[in-house]
N, C-alpha and C positions, 0 to 999 in steps of 0.2 A: 031572157034570149043566151041557155047553150051555146059554143061554139059548134058541138058535136050535135046530132040527129041516130043516133043508133037504133037498130034493125037485129034483133039479136033471131037469129035461125035457127042456132046450137045455143041447145039453154046451157051448154060448160060451159060458155061467157060468162052468161050471170052467175055462176057461180064461181066464176075468178076474178066477177066487179072490174069486168071492161068496161061500162058505161063512165065509170068516174076514175078512173085511168086514163083512158083516150081523151075524156074533158081535157085533166093535169099538163097531159099530150100536147096535144093539138095548141093551149093555151098558152105553153108552154112557148112551144116555135112562135107565134103568130106574136105574144110580146119578144121578143129576143130579136121582132128585128122593129120594132116602135109600134106594131099593131094591135087594135081594142079587137081584143076578141070576141064580145058581145053584138060587134058589126057581121061577125064573119059565119056563115054557115059550111060546114063539113058534113055530108051524109054519111055514115059505118053501117056497113057490115057484116052480121059476128057470126058469123058460118063456117063450114067442117071443109074436112081436105076435097072433098065430092060434088061441091056447088064451087068451089076458087079454081077447080080444073074445066068445069066449063064454062067459069066465064075468064079463066085464060086462055083459053081455045076459043072464045068467042070471039077476044080481040088482041088477044097477040097472037093467037094463032099456034100455041103452045097446051094441047091440053091433057097438062098433067096441075099437082097440086104443084101449089110456092103459099110462102108465104105471107106474102101481103102487095098489091095489085090497088091502083091508085089512076084515078080517068079525073084531071083536073076540068072544069066545069069551061074553059077560056086557055088556046097556048099564051104560056107565059115565061118560055125560054130562050135565052140570047144565043147569037148566030157565036160569038165571043167564046171562045174555050174557055173556061176559070172564071167568067163575069158574068156579074147575080142580075138575074132580072127586074125590073123595078118592080116596084113593091105592088100588089090589086088598089083597087078602090073594095069599097063596101062591099059583102054580100056571099053569092053565093060563090065558092072558093073550087067545090068537089066533089067528089065520093070515092071515100077503099072501103075496099076488104080484105078480110082480115079469115084465116083459117086458121082453127085451133092444135085438130093434132102435126101439123107440119111446128106451127111454134112449139109445140108441147115436144117433139124432137128435134131442134133445133135447138130450144134452153137447157137442156139434159147432155146436148151433146156438148154443148161449147161450157157446160157447167157456169149457168146462170139463171137466176132465179127468175122465173117464169115470168112477175109482174113485169122486173128492167131491161128485159127484151123483149116482152110487148109493147114496153112504151118505146124503147128504142127505132122498133118496122112503125110504131105511128109517129115519130118523130121526122126520119125516112121517107115513110108515105106525105105527110104535111108539107115538108117541101119538095117533094114532087110535086104536089098541087100551087104550090110557090112558083114553078118554075124553073127548079132545081133539076138535074141530073149528073148520071154519073161515066156519060157515052165517052168523054175523053179523060184524059189524067187529071188532068188541071180540072174539070167539072165534078171531077171523085177529088182529089184532094179538096175542094172548096168543100164540098158537098157534108165530109165525114169529117171534116172539119168542123162544122155548121153542130154537126150534128154530135158529136163530143161535148163544147158548149152548150148546148141544149140543156141537154141530159145534168149536165153539172151543175145546172142550174133547178133542178131537180132530187137533189143530191144520188143523180147514179153517178158508174163509174166509166173509164173510160173504153168501150165496147169493143176497139179494137186495139 
C-alpha cells in the first residue's frame, strides 16, 4: 500500500505526473519523522481552481481558489506555540486537495519549476495533516524549517 490515494479530477495533473510526485513528497515527510509510510494513508484530490474554490468556501468560508487545502482526520495540533505535535499512530492521516491553475500561476510568478512548487505544497499540506500549522510566528518558523529540511532530502532548494 502506498501512502497516497490520488483521485485525479483534472487530467492536466495526470500529464504533470502528480501521483508519483505526491507519493514522493508525502513519503519524504513521513520518513523525516521516522514514520513508516506504508502504514499511513493520505487522500489526494487533484482538481482545478473551480473545484477548490467550492471546497474553500464550504470548509473555510472563503469561496475563492487557493493552491492547496488539507483536512486532518484527527486534530493533532498542540496549544504550545512552536511545539511539535505528537507523532500519529498508523492509519489515515487525512485529505489534501490541490488546484492546477493556482499552482501553475504561482510557480511561474515565483520562477520555480512546477514540480518543485507542487512538491513544496504537498510537503506543507502533509505537515498540516501531522498537526503542524503557521498560526503563530513560532509555529510558522518551525513549519518552514521542516519544509526546507524535507525538501532538501528530495534534492529541492529552499522555497523561501
